[in-house]
C-alpha positions in Angstrom: 0.0 0.0 0.0 1.5 3.3 -1.1 -0.6 6.3 0.0 -0.6 9.5 -2.1 0.2 13.0 -0.9 -3.5 13.7 -0.1 -3.9 10.5 1.9 -0.7 11.4 3.8 -2.0 14.9 4.7 -5.2 13.3 5.9 -3.2 10.9 8.2 -1.0 13.7 9.5 -4.1 15.8 10.4 -5.4 12.9 12.6 -2.2 12.5 14.6 -2.4 13.7 18.1 1.3 14.5 17.9 0.5 17.1 15.1 -2.9 18.1 16.4 -2.0 21.8 16.8 -0.9 21.9 13.1 -3.9 20.2 11.5 -5.3 23.4 10.0 -1.9 24.6 8.8 -1.7 23.2 5.3 1.6 24.9 4.6 3.3 23.0 7.4 1.5 19.7 6.6 2.5 20.0 2.9 6.1 20.7 3.9 6.1 17.6 6.1 4.8 15.4 3.3 7.8 16.5 1.2 10.2 14.7 3.6 8.1 11.6 4.2 8.9 8.3 2.6 6.9 5.1 2.7 8.2 1.8 4.3 6.4 -1.5 4.0 7.2 -4.0 6.7 6.4 -7.7 6.8 4.9 -9.5 9.9 7.5 -10.3 12.5 10.0 -7.8 11.1 11.7 -5.4 13.6 11.3 -1.8 12.7 13.3 -0.5 15.7 15.5 -2.4 18.1 16.1 -1.4 21.7 19.6 0.0 22.4 20.4 0.5 18.7 21.0 3.9 17.1 18.0 5.4 15.3 17.4 8.5 13.3 13.9 7.9 12.0 10.4 8.8 13.2 7.5 6.6 12.1 3.8 7.2 11.6 1.8 4.0 11.5 -0.3 4.3 8.3 -1.6 0.7 8.2 -1.2 -2.3 10.4 -0.3 -3.1 14.0 3.0 -3.1 15.9 4.1 -4.4 19.3 6.4 -2.4 21.5 8.6 -4.4 23.8 11.3 -3.6 26.4 13.8 -5.7 28.2 14.1 -6.0 31.9 17.5 -5.9 33.7 17.4 -9.7 33.5 17.0 -9.5 29.7 13.4 -10.7 29.7 11.2 -9.1 27.2 7.8 -7.7 28.0 5.1 -5.9 25.9 4.8 -2.2 26.7 2.0 -1.5 24.1 0.4 -2.6 20.9 -0.2 0.3 18.4 -2.8 0.2 15.7 -2.9 2.5 12.7 -6.6 3.0 13.3 -5.6 4.8 16.5 -3.4 7.3 14.6 -0.2 6.0 16.3 3.4 7.0 15.8 6.7 6.1 17.4 10.4 7.1 17.4 9.7 10.8 17.6 12.6 11.4 20.0 15.0 10.4 17.3 14.2 13.7 15.6 15.5 15.5 18.7 18.3 13.6 20.3 21.1 11.1 19.5 20.3 8.6 22.2 19.8 4.9 21.6 16.3 3.5 21.0 14.4 2.8 24.2 12.3 -0.1 23.0 11.9 -2.6 20.2 9.0 -2.3 17.7 8.0 -5.3 15.7 5.3 -5.6 13.0 2.4 -7.8 14.0 0.9 -7.9 10.5 1.6 -6.2 7.2 2.6 -2.6 8.1 2.9 0.6 6.1 4.8 3.4 7.7 5.3 7.0 6.9 8.9 7.7 7.8 10.9 10.9 8.5 14.6 10.9 8.9 16.3 13.3 11.3 18.5 14.9 8.7 15.5 15.8 6.5 13.6 17.1 9.5 16.5 19.3 10.5 17.0 20.5 7.0 13.2 21.4 6.7 13.4 23.3 10.0 16.6 25.2 8.9 14.9 26.1 5.6 11.7 27.2 7.3 12.2 28.2 10.9 8.5 28.8 11.5 7.7 25.2 10.6 10.7 23.9 12.5 9.6 25.8 15.6 5.9 24.6 15.3 6.9 21.0 15.1 9.5 21.2 17.8 7.0 22.8 20.1 4.6 19.9 19.6 7.4 17.4 20.2 8.4 19.3 23.4 4.8 19.2 24.6 4.7 15.4 24.1 8.0 14.9 26.0 6.8 17.1 28.8 3.6 15.0 29.1 5.7 11.8 29.2 8.0 13.2 31.8 5.0 14.1 34.0 3.6 10.6 33.6 6.9 9.1 34.4 7.1 11.2 37.6 3.6 10.2 38.6 4.5 6.5 37.9 7.6 6.8 40.1 5.4 8.3 42.9 2.9 5.4 42.5 5.7 2.8 42.8 7.3 4.6 45.7 4.0 4.7 47.5 3.5 1.0 46.9 6.9 0.2 48.3 6.2 2.3 51.4 2.9 0.6 51.9 4.6 -2.8 51.5 7.3 -2.0 54.1 4.8 -0.6 56.6 
């Protein structure tokens, strides 16, 4: 499945990640210029935990499983993402140079809209307004995740205190 530009813009408009941009056709059209399509077979890894990565993925069609390893090298499922839910992953690769934090594997035939970091940076350098808008959105997502992580740590801490008491 290879979506055309119009279908890609429709998908971008549905993404919670780009929600604040969904009426800005200039930005959405610029983003489509740096997107390329990747088709993945069932069982194929898209991202591997602890490997370098420089690509952000939007799930256009299909389902993926996100897994992480424990300290004992056991694997557990963190989430299952479905294209129908307007899911994306790997967005931090556009911002930092850290290793991937999880593994993502195709459950069935998957079509991805992919953006490489170098193209994202070039787009932002060529149009600072667009770069700023998208970076603001990514920053908001990271802030939300940080707040959730902090709340999760408090929950775990409270559970440990209750267990000890």
